[in-house]
KEPAGU-250206 format. One record per residue (C-alpha): residue in one letter; x, y, z negated. Coordinates in pm, whole numbers, plus 50000, padded with zeros to 5 digits. Each point is the difference from the previous one (the first is absolute). Layout:
KEPAGU-250206
aXYZ ...
This chain:
KEPAGU-250206
x366682030639766 x497045009849837 x498284964550011 x503794982749868 x499675026949689 x496344985649927 x501154965550074 x503115006749721 x497125016649736 x498024969550081 x502834972649918 x500705021049742 x496434997149816 x500324964650070 x502724992849829 x499355021249706 x498394985749669 x496695016350083 x499264976550297 x501034970149800 x498995003349594 x497194979049878 x497665000849776 x501734980549766 x503035021849999 x498025027049946 x498424987249699 x503244990849872 x501135032950045 x497635018549807 x500484975349690 x503635008750027 x498835034849942 x497904990449716 x503034983349843 x501875030350044 x497525021349859 x500064976149690 x503474999449990 x500595039550066 x497085014549822 x499094978149723 x503084984549881 x499474965250045 x503554981850015 x501625027450265 x502834985850007 x498884966250171 x496525009950123 x501545029050216 x502234979950227 x497694970450010 x497115027150112 x502545010350268 x501014966250114 x496654992849990 x499665026650280 x503294995350220 x498614969150030 x496785002350135 x501035027950275 x499614990550294 x502324989350283 x502825008049721 x500604968249907 x501155006649660 x498534969049791 x502264980249791 x499314973550222 x501355018950358 x503254987150005 x502455022450139 x499085032949833 x501275019049654 x496764989549801 x500974962950084 x503354994249911 x499615021649685 x497474976049897 x502104968149980 x500915012649636 x496254989449955 x499964968150186 x503194992149876 x499515005449642 x502535028849931 x498125030349920 x497724993249704 x503114982049793 x501815035050051 x496895018449868 x500084979449706 x503595005749957 x498975040449981 x497124987549759 x502314982749772 x502585031449985 x496845021249851 x498614972049739 x500514998449648 x499474964549892 x500875012649634 x495594998549903 x499914961850134 x503374990349835 x498725014049659 x497004987250012 x499934965150210 x496724986849967 x498835027350210 x501324978750295 x497134982349938 x497785022150099 x501855009250313 x499404963850090 x496725000049940 x499025030450219 x501254977250270 x496804981649976 x498495021450281 x502254987750229 x499334962249939 x495975005249981 x500205019450336 x501994972550154 x496984978849952 x497585025250076 x501735005350386 x500224961350053 x495905000649965 x499985026950226 x501874981550271 x503255013049975 x503254976650027 x501994990149700 x502895024750137 x497465027650041 x498224995049693 x502925000649774 x501145032750159 x496915015449954 x499944988349642 x503285015749929 x497965036350051 x499004990549624 x503815006749852 x499635037350104 x503505001950156 x500255006350342 x503674987250078 x498594967549886 x497085002750221 x502015002150286 x502764979049935 x497544972249906 x497785010150331 x503325002850243 x500994964349922 x496514983249960 x497545021950242 x501725025950163 x496815005550220 x498445011449734 x502345024849843 x498455033150133 x496824992649811 x501624989749676 x502315024750009 x497405026849997 x497844982549737 x502944994649762 x500665036949990 x496935012350028 x499294982349656 x503125010849871 x499155032950049 x496194995849849 x501174985249704 x498805028649777 x496924995950150 x499284961550002 x501594985949668 x498375024349699 x496434987450089 x501504963649951 x501755008849708 x497195015249808 x497574972450114 x502354971949842 x501075020149701 x498235010749681 x500015037549913 x502094987049662 x502354982150205 x500805026650236 x500685024949680 x502714973349837 x503395018849962 x502704975750076 x503215000849811 x503545016150090 x501974978350261 x503494988549848 x503205018550142 x501694976250258 x503435001950063 x502115008850269 x501194957350007 x496674991449990 x499355025650313 x503074984550194 x499594963749907 x496135000750100 x500055003550399 x502794968749998 x498214977349818 x496435008850168 x502074992450319 x501234969749923 x496584985149823 x497795013250310 x502584988550287 x500014966149803 x496184996749973 x498875015550294 x502465004350226 x497985014350301 x500025030549774 x503415005349958 x500405027750279 x497455017449862 x500784997849585 x503815000450090 x500255033350157 x497325013549745 x502554989649691 x502715009750248 x498805033750014 x499235001749609 x503404986249906 x501665028550217 x497705029449766 x500924979849635 x503634991950080 x500465038650008 x503534991450232 x498865006150359 x497445029849936 x501125010150421 x498044965550072 x497465004249768 x499105036350137 x500564985350345 x497654968849982 x497295020249835 x499955030750259 x501384999650341 x500104964250045 x496644994349863 x498665031550188 x501564985950321 x498594967950008 x496595010649840 x499755019450370 x501054968850170 x497754979949806 x496985019850033 x500265012150373 x500424965150111 x497264981549779 x497425028050135 x501164993450398 x498614964249936 x496255012449931 x499194999450398 x495995001350063 x500384959150091 x501894993449676 x498225022549774 x496545001350092 x499794965150216 x498785020250297 x501455001750393 x500395024850261 x496854986750143 x497845003249689 x497525034050024 x499505018349710 x497055011150122 x498604960449965 x498554991649678 x502034965950070 x503065017249974 x499275015149654 x498864964449863 x503374985850106 x501795030749792 x498014996049686 x500284963249991 x503685001450102 x502784992149771 x500715031049908 x496915006849821 x499934968749830 x503985003049881 x498905037949843 x496974984149803 x502254968949902 x502515025449913 x497765018049765 x498984967649821 x504024988749943 x500895033149852 x496615002349768 x500564965049886 x503475008949971 x499135030049728 x497314974449848 x502794973749954 x502255022649805 x497465014549810 x498644970749874 x503304982149906 x500525033849834 x496444992349764 x502004967949937 x503055013949839 x497985026749820 x498074970349863 x503414981449964 x501715028949816 x497025007849761 x499425033650228 x503875010350049 x499564996850368 x497775028650176 x498794977350322 x500025029250186 x503484998150081 x499194965450153 x498775018750289 x503115014850120 x501394966750069 x498965001450398 x503075018850069 x499215033150174 x502885016049733 x499525022149872 x496525009450084 x498284969149830 x502305011049693 x498775034050016 x495784988350057 x500834982249658 x501025028849803 x497265021250155 x497054977649901 x501684992249655 x500825033949924 x496325011350124 x498394979049716 x502515006849741 x502085034950091 x502854989149784 x500714968450159 x503074997450215 x499824967150182 x502575006450326 x503064987149877 x498084968949830 x498124996150380 x503175003550176 x501034963049854 x497234981450226 x500735026450267 x503644990150065 x499234965049925 x497305004750260 x502745006850256 x501664966749942 x496664982349975 x498865010650340 x503524994750170 x500054961749834 x496124994950071 x501015011150373 x503264972549998 x497324970849848 x497735007550322 x502975002850242 x501364968349842 x496724981850038 x498455013550304 x503155010950221 
């Protein structure tokens, strides 16, 4: 009887995760802890970074089989919403319900700054090709420069699903670091005099204009770039809910309960794609005590994606600011080029950074509403850029 008891204990020990955990899984679990810390303690995009981190933890628990690719578990079935391109457009629906396109309508020229801020996407696309990524992977990496997490996830789920975890972590990390990354670039590319420019007040925008805008944009974008129709269409549907004033219940549901539920599913399942093999490029047989294993990690696609993502974001910021300088020159000093940096999307954080940098040079300067024009146009611009990449590379 005693022997049977010991045998049972031994079998349980052999079947436990402790007996089969790999070095890669341990490292990924530690990375998930770091991401949780950044989300909880530092407030780095916690609404998505926290579920992504916990999904990463679940995917790397030994024996549990909770990866998004392990068929039959709950995470696998919830992941189909990412795989089939359902969750990101629903997120865009909620974003549309919370977005005021008034500043863009009042100054349509600000759309050009939003478009210029997408420069980083296409330059990084070329850079990723030069580093050995295939065109689909390069397009997915480049879209990080749009600083729009749902768009990055949507594009990657179609073009390069194996890179989903790495790209999602990079995209949301850089979105959280907007206040740190952008100001040095903005100051480098502008003069003190330019940063002190006070812009004239925006004209009032009528309710009719706000109602017509989402319908017109949906039709125009869908005809020009059909692949962007699902993202832009849902964004504009949400905005029409908001501006029409006749569907308050739908508006509140889309921006609150529905968006929150989908955010949980999206973040957790995207995080659960980040297994050690896919995220770090190492197998269970690789020993973390060997230099060769760490060499594989340092040269893995994830490290390259993180560096390329930073380049994409920085170049996007630079593109917006430089176009802002061009508009400043064309208008004889009526446009503060700092607002161009908000064209990278990241609503409304990028607009707040423009306001903060401008006010530091001139305490009486209020650029927030002016920066919201390029900011919301950046959301449309990143979706259009994603549509172009999907259409050409998909």
